LOGUTOR-712234 format. One line per field, with one value per atom (N, C-alpha, C, O, CB): residue number from 1; residue in one letter; x, y, z. Coordinates in pm, 1 decimal, decimal comma. Each point is the difference from the previous one (the first is absolute). Glycine has a CB too. Layout:
REM residues N
resi: c(NUM;...)
resn: c(a;...)
px: c(X;...)
py: c(Y;...)
pz: c(Z;...)
***
This chain:
REM residues 144
resi: c(1;1;1;1;1;2;2;2;2;2;3;3;3;3;3;4;4;4;4;4;5;5;5;5;5;6;6;6;6;6;7;7;7;7;7;8;8;8;8;8;9;9;9;9;9;10;10;10;10;10;11;11;11;11;11;12;12;12;12;12;13;13;13;13;13;14;14;14;14;14;15;15;15;15;15;16;16;16;16;16;17;17;17;17;17;18;18;18;18;18;19;19;19;19;19;20;20;20;20;20;21;21;21;21;21;22;22;22;22;22;23;23;23;23;23;24;24;24;24;24;25;25;25;25;25;26;26;26;26;26;27;27;27;27;27;28;28;28;28;28;29;29;29;29;29;30;30;30;30;30;31;31;31;31;31;32;32;32;32;32;33;33;33;33;33;34;34;34;34;34;35;35;35;35;35;36;36;36;36;36;37;37;37;37;37;38;38;38;38;38;39;39;39;39;39;40;40;40;40;40;41;41;41;41;41;42;42;42;42;42;43;43;43;43;43;44;44;44;44;44;45;45;45;45;45;46;46;46;46;46;47;47;47;47;47;48;48;48;48;48;49;49;49;49;49;50;50;50;50;50;51;51;51;51;51;52;52;52;52;52;53;53;53;53;53;54;54;54;54;54;55;55;55;55;55;56;56;56;56;56;57;57;57;57;57;58;58;58;58;58;59;59;59;59;59;60;60;60;60;60;61;61;61;61;61;62;62;62;62;62;63;63;63;63;63;64;64;64;64;64;65;65;65;65;65;66;66;66;66;66;67;67;67;67;67;68;68;68;68;68;69;69;69;69;69;70;70;70;70;70;71;71;71;71;71;72;72;72;72;72;73;73;73;73;73;74;74;74;74;74;75;75;75;75;75;76;76;76;76;76;77;77;77;77;77;78;78;78;78;78;79;79;79;79;79;80;80;80;80;80;81;81;81;81;81;82;82;82;82;82;83;83;83;83;83;84;84;84;84;84;85;85;85;85;85;86;86;86;86;86;87;87;87;87;87;88;88;88;88;88;89;89;89;89;89;90;90;90;90;90;91;91;91;91;91;92;92;92;92;92;93;93;93;93;93;94;94;94;94;94;95;95;95;95;95;96;96;96;96;96;97;97;97;97;97;98;98;98;98;98;99;99;99;99;99;100;100;100;100;100;101;101;101;101;101;102;102;102;102;102;103;103;103;103;103;104;104;104;104;104;105;105;105;105;105;106;106;106;106;106;107;107;107;107;107;108;108;108;108;108;109;109;109;109;109;110;110;110;110;110;111;111;111;111;111;112;112;112;112;112;113;113;113;113;113;114;114;114;114;114;115;115;115;115;115;116;116;116;116;116;117;117;117;117;117;118;118;118;118;118;119;119;119;119;119;120;120;120;120;120;121;121;121;121;121;122;122;122;122;122;123;123;123;123;123;124;124;124;124;124;125;125;125;125;125;126;126;126;126;126;127;127;127;127;127;128;128;128;128;128;129;129;129;129;129;130;130;130;130;130;131;131;131;131;131;132;132;132;132;132;133;133;133;133;133;134;134;134;134;134;135;135;135;135;135;136;136;136;136;136;137;137;137;137;137;138;138;138;138;138;139;139;139;139;139;140;140;140;140;140;141;141;141;141;141;142;142;142;142;142;143;143;143;143;143;144;144;144;144;144)
resn: c(m;m;m;m;m;s;s;s;s;s;i;i;i;i;i;y;y;y;y;y;v;v;v;v;v;f;f;f;f;f;v;v;v;v;v;y;y;y;y;y;g;g;g;g;g;t;t;t;t;t;l;l;l;l;l;r;r;r;r;r;a;a;a;a;a;g;g;g;g;g;e;e;e;e;e;i;i;i;i;i;n;n;n;n;n;d;d;d;d;d;l;l;l;l;l;a;a;a;a;a;r;r;r;r;r;a;a;a;a;a;a;a;a;a;a;a;a;a;a;a;a;a;a;a;a;r;r;r;r;r;g;g;g;g;g;l;l;l;l;l;p;p;p;p;p;a;a;a;a;a;a;a;a;a;a;s;s;s;s;s;h;h;h;h;h;v;v;v;v;v;g;g;g;g;g;p;p;p;p;p;a;a;a;a;a;s;s;s;s;s;v;v;v;v;v;p;p;p;p;p;g;g;g;g;g;m;m;m;m;m;l;l;l;l;l;v;v;v;v;v;d;d;d;d;d;f;f;f;f;f;g;g;g;g;g;n;n;n;n;n;w;w;w;w;w;p;p;p;p;p;g;g;g;g;g;l;l;l;l;l;i;i;i;i;i;p;p;p;p;p;v;v;v;v;v;d;d;d;d;d;d;d;d;d;d;g;g;g;g;g;r;r;r;r;r;r;r;r;r;r;v;v;v;v;v;r;r;r;r;r;g;g;g;g;g;d;d;d;d;d;v;v;v;v;v;y;y;y;y;y;r;r;r;r;r;v;v;v;v;v;d;d;d;d;d;p;p;p;p;p;a;a;a;a;a;m;m;m;m;m;i;i;i;i;i;a;a;a;a;a;l;l;l;l;l;l;l;l;l;l;d;d;d;d;d;e;e;e;e;e;i;i;i;i;i;e;e;e;e;e;e;e;e;e;e;y;y;y;y;y;e;e;e;e;e;p;p;p;p;p;g;g;g;g;g;k;k;k;k;k;p;p;p;p;p;g;g;g;g;g;c;c;c;c;c;f;f;f;f;f;v;v;v;v;v;r;r;r;r;r;r;r;r;r;r;t;t;t;t;t;v;v;v;v;v;s;s;s;s;s;a;a;a;a;a;r;r;r;r;r;l;l;l;l;l;e;e;e;e;e;g;g;g;g;g;a;a;a;a;a;a;a;a;a;a;t;t;t;t;t;n;n;n;n;n;a;a;a;a;a;l;l;l;l;l;l;l;l;l;l;r;r;r;r;r;c;c;c;c;c;e;e;e;e;e;y;y;y;y;y;y;y;y;y;y;p;p;p;p;p;i;i;i;i;i;d;d;d;d;d;p;p;p;p;p;a;a;a;a;a;l;l;l;l;l;r;r;r;r;r;a;a;a;a;a;a;a;a;a;a;a;a;a;a;a;v;v;v;v;v;d;d;d;d;d;i;i;i;i;i;a;a;a;a;a;g;g;g;g;g;d;d;d;d;d;d;d;d;d;d;w;w;w;w;w;i;i;i;i;i;a;a;a;a;a;h;h;h;h;h;r;r;r;r;r;l;l;l;l;l;s;s;s;s;s;r;r;r;r;r;t;t;t;t;t;k;k;k;k;k;q;q;q;q;q;d;d;d;d;d;a;a;a;a;a;r;r;r;r;r)
px: c(15083,1;-7,5;-142,3;-96,3;282,2;-198,9;-130,2;-24,5;92,9;-79,7;-139,1;-43,9;-90,5;-74,5;91,4;-10,7;-88,9;-113,4;21,4;168,3;-311,4;-116,1;-69,3;-5,6;-22,4;-24,6;-81,8;-143,6;-31,0;219,7;-278,1;-141,9;-80,0;31,1;0,8;-134,5;-74,6;-151,0;-72,4;255,7;-232,3;-145,1;-47,4;15,2;-9,5;-63,6;-64,4;98,4;-42,0;-141,4;313,2;100,8;43,8;73,2;4,3;-121,6;39,4;-70,0;-103,1;140,4;20,0;-52,8;-147,0;-37,7;267,3;-311,9;-142,0;-86,6;-122,6;190,6;-7,1;-76,9;-30,7;47,4;60,7;-186,8;-51,9;107,2;-21,6;-182,5;317,6;110,0;120,4;114,1;-192,4;52,6;104,2;119,3;-14,6;-162,3;294,1;121,8;30,5;38,7;48,0;-103,2;29,5;-95,1;42,9;42,2;-213,9;-97,0;26,0;-10,7;-158,9;204,0;27,2;120,0;-2,8;-91,2;199,0;118,6;-33,8;38,7;108,6;-218,6;-36,3;-85,7;18,7;-8,1;-104,1;-89,0;77,7;-43,2;-140,9;297,1;82,8;116,2;78,5;-141,0;74,0;110,3;134,2;104,4;-230,9;124,2;123,9;48,1;-80,1;11,2;198,0;50,4;-70,2;-35,2;257,5;-241,7;-68,1;78,9;123,1;-223,6;28,4;61,1;35,1;-73,4;-57,4;241,5;44,0;-26,0;53,9;122,4;-259,7;-32,2;122,2;53,5;-294,9;285,9;114,6;-46,3;63,0;59,8;-235,6;-53,8;-82,6;-4,2;197,7;-260,4;-76,4;95,3;113,6;-297,9;135,4;83,3;-88,7;-122,6;301,8;-114,8;-73,7;83,0;122,6;-242,8;48,5;63,7;-64,6;-112,7;164,8;17,0;-61,1;-121,7;6,6;217,5;-334,8;-116,9;-129,0;-2,6;120,5;-224,8;-135,8;-87,1;28,8;3,5;-139,1;-92,0;-124,5;-46,6;132,5;-139,3;-130,4;-84,8;52,0;45,7;-228,3;-95,6;-74,6;-73,1;47,7;44,9;-69,8;-123,4;-62,8;280,7;-252,8;-113,9;44,1;-0,5;-131,3;170,3;44,1;151,1;50,7;-251,0;271,5;144,9;54,7;-65,9;70,1;117,8;60,6;99,1;39,5;-69,9;68,5;113,3;93,6;-43,7;-94,9;265,9;100,1;56,5;44,9;11,9;-59,6;59,3;125,3;-8,9;-217,6;343,6;122,5;-6,4;-40,1;170,8;-91,6;7,8;129,2;57,6;-312,5;299,0;122,2;-26,2;86,0;52,0;-259,3;-38,1;-0,1;-57,4;-79,2;199,9;8,7;-102,1;16,5;71,6;-195,2;-98,6;59,4;84,5;-274,6;142,9;49,2;-117,3;-105,2;326,6;-200,8;-99,6;59,2;115,1;-214,9;19,5;43,1;-34,3;-99,8;69,5;114,8;-21,5;97,8;40,7;-124,3;121,3;90,8;102,3;-28,1;-152,0;300,0;105,3;11,0;-1,1;127,2;-115,3;20,2;122,7;30,6;-278,0;317,3;107,1;-63,5;-61,4;249,6;-173,4;-66,5;100,1;105,3;-320,8;179,0;73,7;-22,3;-110,2;87,1;123,7;-17,9;-120,7;-58,7;304,0;-282,6;-116,1;-129,2;-97,5;213,1;-117,7;-120,5;-31,3;-115,6;163,7;54,2;-23,2;-97,3;-85,7;316,2;-219,9;-93,5;-143,0;-93,6;276,8;-200,8;-133,4;-51,8;-116,8;170,9;30,2;-41,6;-37,8;-99,1;248,7;-69,5;-33,6;-139,3;-79,0;324,5;-274,3;-130,5;-112,8;-101,1;212,3;-94,2;-103,4;-25,8;-114,8;182,0;39,7;-13,1;-26,7;-6,7;159,3;-167,9;-26,2;103,9;-32,1;-211,5;368,5;112,2;74,9;42,6;-22,2;-4,7;80,5;101,0;-37,8;-152,2;320,4;101,8;-21,3;-23,5;184,7;-152,1;-12,7;-142,4;-21,1;231,7;-309,4;-139,8;-67,4;29,6;-37,1;-84,2;-68,9;-90,4;-58,8;66,7;-17,4;-86,1;-8,2;78,9;-19,6;-154,3;-18,6;122,0;49,8;-297,3;295,8;115,4;128,3;1,8;-147,0;251,5;133,2;91,3;-21,1;-16,5;137,9;97,0;119,9;58,2;-133,8;110,6;112,4;83,0;-37,7;-94,3;244,3;85,6;-9,6;-4,9;163,0;-160,8;-13,1;85,6;28,0;-262,6;275,4;66,5;-106,6;-56,1;275,9;-247,2;-99,8;70,7;109,3;-254,9;82,2;54,4;-60,9;-119,6;151,4;51,6;-47,7;-31,9;75,3;61,3;-249,1;-41,4;47,1;23,6;-222,6;212,2;38,9;89,3;62,4;-82,3;25,1;74,5;147,9;58,4;-219,5;221,1;143,7;36,1;115,3;-87,8;-122,2;30,8;-14,4;86,0;-160,3;-30,7;-16,5;103,3;31,8;-123,7;143,9;92,3;-75,7;-119,9;269,5;-79,5;-59,7;35,2;111,7;-98,7;-110,7;18,7;-55,8;-113,7;100,5;92,5;-41,6;-101,8;27,4;197,7;-342,7;-111,1;-64,4;5,8;-46,3;-20,1;-90,5;-137,2;-34,4;167,3;-211,1;-137,0;-82,6;52,5;26,1;-209,6;-93,3;-84,8;-114,5;108,9;61,8;-83,4;-88,0;16,0;158,7;-266,8;-82,4;57,2;74,2;-278,3;167,7;30,4;-97,2;-120,7;205,2;-35,6;-91,6;-98,4;-110,1;287,8;-140,4;-89,0;-121,5;-99,9;297,4;-190,3;-109,0;-79,1;-69,3;203,3;-123,8;-71,8;-149,5;-78,2;284,9;-247,5;-142,0;-67,0;49,9;-57,7;-104,4;-77,0;30,4;-77,3;-100,6;289,9;35,9;9,8;52,9;71,6;-175,9;-7,4;127,8;48,6;-300,9;306,3;117,4;-33,2;-109,4;192,6;11,0;-11,0;83,9;117,9;-154,4;-24,0;71,2;108,8;102,6;-309,2;185,5;95,4;113,2;11,0;-194,9;268,1;118,7;-4,6;98,9;27,9;-241,8;-8,1;-130,2;-108,5;248,0;-129,1;-117,5;-89,3;-122,0;253,8;-73,6;-81,8;-80,6;-119,2;288,4;-106,5;-72,6;-112,6;-110,2;319,2;-181,8;-102,0;-115,8;-116,8;294,3;-143,9;-103,6;-86,3;-122,4;271,6;-86,4;-76,7;-89,7;-112,7;298,4;-138,1;-84,6;-117,3;-109,5;309,5;-176,7;-105,9;-106,5;-119,6;283,5;-119,2;-92,5;-85,3;-119,6;282,1;-101,6;-74,5;-103,2;-111,1;309,4;-162,5;-94,5;-116,6;-113,7;299,5;-159,1;-105,6;-96,4;-117,3;274,4;-107,4;-82,0;-97,5;-95,4;282,8;-164,2;-87,2;-130,5;-83,4;283,7)
py: c(5842,3;145,1;44,6;-52,6;60,4;88,1;53,0;133,6;72,2;-191,3;149,1;128,1;61,6;-70,7;-6,7;208,4;69,2;62,6;55,2;-10,6;-53,6;62,4;87,1;-32,9;-160,5;305,4;88,7;-18,6;14,8;154,3;-201,7;-16,2;101,0;25,8;-272,2;303,4;107,8;-20,5;76,3;72,8;-250,0;-14,9;-140,0;-50,8;230,4;-243,1;-130,3;-113,7;-110,6;192,4;-58,0;-103,1;-2,1;-89,8;113,9;73,4;4,4;-109,9;-52,5;300,2;-281,3;-106,5;25,8;109,5;-145,2;-67,4;7,8;56,7;-2,6;27,3;26,1;57,2;-108,8;-112,9;339,7;-192,7;-102,0;-72,9;-114,5;250,5;-73,5;-66,3;-23,0;0,0;106,6;-126,1;-20,3;-76,2;-111,3;110,6;62,5;-55,4;-140,5;-87,0;319,0;-255,3;-132,2;-106,3;-109,7;220,7;-78,2;-96,2;-26,5;-113,5;191,5;27,5;-16,2;-92,2;-86,0;316,0;-212,4;-85,3;-144,1;-91,6;286,3;-215,9;-135,2;-69,8;-118,6;193,2;-1,3;-58,9;-47,9;-92,8;242,5;-87,7;-37,6;-91,3;-38,9;254,0;-249,6;-84,5;70,8;-64,3;-127,1;323,7;78,3;17,5;-6,7;127,0;-98,0;25,5;120,3;95,4;-193,0;91,3;107,8;130,1;0,3;-168,3;276,5;132,1;31,1;-37,5;115,8;-10,9;35,6;148,0;85,3;-266,9;211,8;139,4;69,2;-43,1;-16,8;166,8;77,2;107,7;24,3;-69,8;111,3;101,7;102,9;2,8;-37,7;121,0;108,8;100,6;18,3;-48,9;94,4;92,9;100,3;-10,0;-165,9;272,6;94,9;36,4;-11,2;101,4;-45,8;43,6;130,9;29,1;-269,0;319,3;123,1;-32,6;-86,2;201,0;-45,8;-22,5;47,1;51,6;-243,0;171,6;27,7;-116,7;-68,0;320,9;-275,2;-109,8;49,8;111,5;-234,8;38,2;24,1;-124,6;-110,8;269,1;-138,5;-105,6;-44,1;78,1;14,4;-219,5;-58,6;-78,7;-68,0;56,1;20,7;-74,1;-116,8;8,8;59,6;-179,0;-118,1;-7,8;-91,6;-25,0;209,6;-2,2;141,2;84,9;-323,7;262,8;131,9;2,2;-103,5;144,1;78,1;21,4;98,1;86,3;-132,8;33,9;91,8;77,9;-58,0;-96,0;284,8;86,7;61,3;70,1;-20,1;-74,8;60,4;152,4;53,8;-259,4;274,3;145,8;38,7;-79,4;104,5;96,8;45,9;127,0;87,4;-189,4;110,4;118,8;-22,1;79,4;-11,6;-174,0;-28,0;-98,9;-52,8;277,4;-251,0;-98,0;-139,7;-28,8;177,5;-235,7;-137,4;-94,7;37,3;38,5;-199,1;-106,1;-106,2;-40,7;85,8;-89,5;-102,7;-138,6;-19,4;180,2;-255,8;-138,4;-88,8;30,8;40,1;-181,2;-96,6;-48,4;-11,5;-58,9;42,1;-58,8;-147,8;-38,5;259,9;-303,1;-144,0;-40,9;58,1;-96,2;-62,4;-64,7;-122,5;-82,0;165,6;-95,9;-108,4;-74,9;52,0;78,4;-252,6;-79,4;63,6;47,9;-262,4;216,5;59,1;-55,3;71,4;-38,4;-158,7;-57,6;72,5;-9,2;-210,3;291,5;72,5;116,1;40,3;-104,0;117,2;115,3;-35,9;81,5;4,3;-204,7;-40,8;-5,3;38,6;-171,1;85,6;-4,0;141,0;28,3;-249,4;309,5;138,4;67,3;72,7;-60,8;-36,7;55,1;-47,1;77,9;-72,9;-132,0;-55,4;65,6;40,4;-258,3;228,4;61,6;143,5;43,8;-191,1;220,1;141,5;19,3;112,9;-56,6;-168,3;4,0;84,2;79,2;-108,3;8,8;71,8;-91,6;-109,2;255,3;-100,7;-70,8;99,3;99,9;-260,8;133,5;93,6;33,2;-87,7;-3,9;220,3;43,7;17,6;45,4;-158,8;77,9;15,7;102,5;6,8;-244,6;318,6;98,5;-69,0;-104,6;270,2;-105,7;-51,3;101,1;94,4;-329,9;216,4;93,9;1,7;106,5;-144,2;-82,5;-8,1;-17,9;-63,7;-33,4;154,4;-17,3;-48,5;34,4;148,1;-261,4;-41,4;93,1;20,0;-263,8;299,7;92,5;-31,7;-83,0;261,8;-111,7;-10,1;131,5;107,8;-271,2;152,6;117,2;-20,7;-113,4;160,0;62,1;-7,4;17,5;108,4;-17,7;-198,0;3,9;36,6;-49,0;-124,6;260,0;39,3;-90,2;7,5;233,8;-326,5;-87,2;83,4;90,5;-283,0;161,3;73,8;-71,2;-120,8;209,8;-14,8;-58,7;93,5;90,0;-316,3;203,4;89,1;9,7;108,3;-165,3;-55,0;0,3;-9,1;-27,5;-76,8;126,3;-26,4;122,9;88,0;-320,1;240,6;98,4;-21,4;92,7;71,0;-285,1;-35,4;-12,0;-27,8;-91,5;140,1;-16,3;-138,0;-48,7;297,8;-311,0;-133,0;0,5;41,5;-151,6;64,5;-4,9;-112,3;-115,4;206,0;-55,9;-94,5;9,3;103,3;-86,7;-126,0;0,2;40,6;-32,7;-149,3;252,7;32,3;25,1;5,3;92,9;-82,7;10,8;127,0;-5,4;-245,2;364,8;119,1;-9,8;-90,9;229,1;-44,8;1,2;99,3;91,7;-155,9;43,6;97,2;115,9;-18,7;-159,4;297,3;111,1;30,0;48,6;45,4;-121,9;24,8;-92,4;28,0;46,9;-185,6;-97,1;2,2;-96,4;-44,2;248,5;9,3;21,5;-22,5;113,5;-48,1;21,6;85,2;107,4;-328,0;174,1;78,3;-38,4;32,7;-10,9;-90,9;-37,9;125,5;102,8;-307,2;193,9;112,4;6,5;-102,7;83,8;138,4;17,0;-40,8;27,3;159,4;-251,5;-36,2;100,5;19,2;-268,5;313,4;102,6;-59,6;63,9;74,5;-259,3;-60,9;-71,8;1,4;-25,4;-39,3;-66,9;-151,9;-67,3;269,9;-257,6;-143,9;-56,3;40,6;-12,7;-121,5;-59,3;-71,5;16,1;-41,3;-52,9;-77,3;93,0;-22,5;-163,6;289,3;96,9;64,9;18,7;25,2;-9,8;61,1;-97,1;36,9;104,3;-265,7;-99,2;-24,5;-8,1;-98,7;95,1;-24,7;118,6;-19,7;-127,0;269,3;116,2;8,0;42,1;79,8;-162,2;-3,7;-102,1;26,1;43,8;-186,7;-105,0;46,4;-28,6;-144,2;244,6;51,6;102,6;2,7;-43,5;126,2;98,8;-66,3;45,5;117,2;-270,5;-72,3;-67,5;-18,6;-17,7;-1,0;-71,2;95,4;-44,9;-120,6;293,5;97,8;20,4;78,2;35,2)
pz: c(7775,0;-5,4;32,8;-55,8;-116,2;261,8;36,7;-67,8;-36,2;255,3;-234,8;-53,7;104,9;67,9;-311,9;257,2;91,7;-79,3;-108,0;269,1;-106,4;-61,8;103,1;118,4;-278,5;112,3;82,4;-44,2;-118,2;150,0;62,9;-31,1;81,0;116,2;-167,5;-10,1;63,5;-1,1;63,9;-129,9;-4,9;-15,6;27,7;111,1;-277,0;64,2;19,0;22,8;33,8;-175,4;124,0;26,8;146,8;41,6;-277,6;313,3;141,7;79,2;-42,0;23,9;132,4;87,0;32,4;41,8;56,8;-118,7;31,3;-111,0;10,3;221,5;-337,3;-110,3;-103,8;12,5;25,7;-139,8;-91,3;-81,2;-39,8;27,2;-12,5;-72,2;90,8;-46,1;-166,6;341,4;102,0;-58,7;-50,4;231,0;-173,2;-58,4;51,4;-78,1;55,6;151,0;57,4;-55,4;-35,8;245,2;-216,2;-54,4;-147,9;-46,2;213,6;-241,4;-143,9;-21,6;-88,0;42,8;125,0;-12,7;34,4;-72,6;128,9;52,6;43,2;-105,7;-26,9;267,0;-299,5;-100,9;-122,5;-68,3;148,1;-107,5;-115,0;37,3;-86,5;-17,7;232,1;43,5;-0,7;-10,2;-75,6;96,7;2,1;143,3;93,3;-303,6;228,8;135,0;61,4;-69,3;5,6;193,9;70,9;-9,7;4,0;152,4;-168,8;3,7;145,5;91,5;-297,6;226,5;134,6;23,3;-70,6;67,9;102,7;30,2;57,9;102,2;-61,8;-105,0;46,9;95,7;102,9;-316,5;178,8;89,2;-72,9;-123,0;269,2;-67,8;-60,3;-65,3;43,9;127,8;-276,3;-75,1;-72,6;2,2;-29,6;-36,7;-82,9;-121,5;-0,4;202,1;-306,2;-124,1;-43,8;39,9;-107,8;-13,3;-50,8;-86,1;-87,7;92,6;20,4;-83,3;63,8;111,7;-208,2;20,9;46,6;-42,7;-98,5;84,4;89,4;-30,1;-70,4;23,6;174,0;-284,8;-61,0;22,6;12,4;-188,4;180,9;34,3;-125,3;-60,8;294,5;-271,7;-113,5;44,9;-81,2;-42,3;251,5;52,4;84,4;122,8;-319,6;133,3;74,3;15,8;64,8;-148,9;26,8;7,8;-20,8;-59,9;-23,6;134,0;-16,5;-114,7;-53,6;296,4;-277,7;-88,3;67,2;76,1;-282,7;179,0;53,0;-117,7;-98,8;295,0;-184,4;-101,7;60,7;100,8;-210,0;49,9;53,6;-10,1;-103,1;38,1;171,0;1,7;71,3;74,4;-75,3;-22,7;67,0;80,6;10,7;-194,4;240,4;74,7;152,3;74,6;-271,8;241,4;143,6;53,1;109,9;-88,5;-99,1;46,1;-8,8;-84,8;10,5;165,5;3,9;18,5;52,0;42,9;-138,6;14,1;91,9;-16,1;-215,8;328,5;94,3;-52,7;-69,5;259,6;-155,6;-38,4;73,8;112,1;-337,7;162,8;61,7;-100,5;-119,3;277,2;-107,5;-82,4;35,5;117,0;-131,6;-90,5;14,0;-79,1;-104,1;135,7;18,6;-75,5;-64,7;68,3;88,8;-288,9;-72,9;-87,6;-37,1;38,5;-32,5;-96,8;-137,2;-27,0;166,5;-226,7;-133,2;-77,5;-81,4;77,7;28,3;-68,8;34,3;-74,5;74,9;111,5;41,9;-94,6;-12,5;250,3;-304,1;-88,2;-112,0;-34,2;86,3;-109,8;-105,7;54,0;-70,0;-42,1;234,7;60,3;25,3;-26,9;133,0;-55,2;22,8;-131,5;-7,2;208,7;-306,3;-132,2;-42,7;-53,2;-10,2;87,2;-37,4;79,8;-57,3;-0,6;188,2;84,3;-43,3;-7,1;199,0;-220,9;-37,7;-149,4;-48,5;236,8;-261,1;-143,7;-74,2;-88,6;136,6;-8,3;-60,4;-95,0;37,6;165,7;-326,9;-98,9;-55,2;-61,1;1,7;80,9;-50,1;-147,3;-83,1;250,3;-196,6;-138,4;-49,4;-112,4;74,8;120,4;-39,5;90,1;119,3;-203,2;26,9;84,1;101,7;-27,6;-161,0;305,3;105,8;111,1;5,2;-63,2;146,9;110,5;91,4;36,7;-47,8;48,0;89,1;-79,3;-105,3;283,9;-126,1;-56,2;113,1;116,3;-294,1;143,7;103,2;-8,5;-106,6;96,7;123,6;7,5;123,6;82,8;-203,4;130,9;117,7;76,8;-59,2;-57,3;249,5;85,2;124,6;38,9;-125,5;148,0;129,6;106,8;16,0;-109,2;165,9;107,7;129,4;28,3;-143,6;193,5;130,1;106,9;28,1;-104,2;135,3;106,5;123,4;36,0;-126,2;154,8;118,5;125,1;-1,0;-121,5;228,3;127,4;76,3;-56,3;-40,7;227,4;88,7;-37,3;5,0;175,6;-217,8;-24,0;-147,8;-33,0;254,8;-310,1;-140,3;-88,8;3,7;33,6;-115,8;-106,5;-110,3;-74,5;241,1;-177,1;-107,2;-131,0;-1,0;163,9;-272,8;-132,2;-53,6;17,5;-61,3;-22,1;-56,5;-141,6;-22,4;251,7;-323,6;-141,3;-17,5;33,0;-110,5;25,3;-12,3;-137,9;-66,8;313,7;-287,0;-114,3;53,5;113,6;-239,7;45,2;39,5;-124,8;-111,2;330,4;-198,8;-111,5;11,0;44,8;-61,5;-24,3;-9,6;-124,0;-81,5;201,3;-133,3;-120,8;-99,8;35,4;97,9;-257,5;-103,6;22,2;-15,5;-153,2;204,6;29,7;-112,5;26,0;116,5;-265,9;-113,4;2,4;-66,3;-67,3;209,9;2,7;131,1;32,2;-186,4;228,4;126,9;-20,0;92,4;11,3;-221,9;-34,2;106,7;33,8;-155,5;175,0;96,7;144,1;90,1;-260,5;193,6;136,8;87,0;-42,4;-42,3;205,1;93,0;83,4;47,4;-39,2;9,7;85,4;142,9;49,3;-196,3;212,6;141,0;77,7;-29,8;-21,1;150,2;76,2;88,6;23,0;-26,4;53,0;91,7;-71,3;-122,6;284,2;-79,5;-53,9;11,8;-29,1;87,3;-15,6;26,9;-56,9;41,5;168,1;-305,0;-63,1;100,4;-3,8;-204,8;297,5;94,1;90,1;20,8;-25,6;58,0;83,6;-79,8;51,6;82,7;-259,6;-85,4;-24,5;12,8;-122,5;74,1;-27,5;123,0;-10,3;-159,6;285,1;124,8;33,9;45,3;39,2;-105,4;29,4;-97,5;37,1;54,4;-214,8;-99,5;38,2;-12,6;-163,5;223,2;43,4;117,3;4,8;-83,6;173,8;114,3;-44,2;52,9;93,5;-243,8;-50,3;-70,2;12,3;-36,5;-49,9;-71,5;95,9;-32,2;-157,2;309,4;97,9;70,5;63,6;-30,6;-43,9;70,2;-70,7;45,7;39,2)
***
């Protein structure tokens, strides 16, 4: 049985918690990239990582959907420091992700890790919908 996950930040390909590298390091089956997708929400910037706050005002966050082995969920919980029933910045929830593409826009039920809005602290709102684009633009600004 496979589970679908939506990732929007450091778990995306090439980022510091790259899902494929994390699975390989633990000897877990490779995650299968399904495609780019989006979910309702807004991003906030914690510095080295983003948070996603679910919203219902039309804003969306871009990321990727992967099909993973169920054993991957325990690893994702660990990376996101999520423990069911205990308070923490990230929570695991289910969301309908909209797959992007010319012939698709289908919805797929996914697990994902938004933040508890009460724990956003001083995180700064991100105007855009993509963490990687935001991080890269920030890096370019810092280089000036």
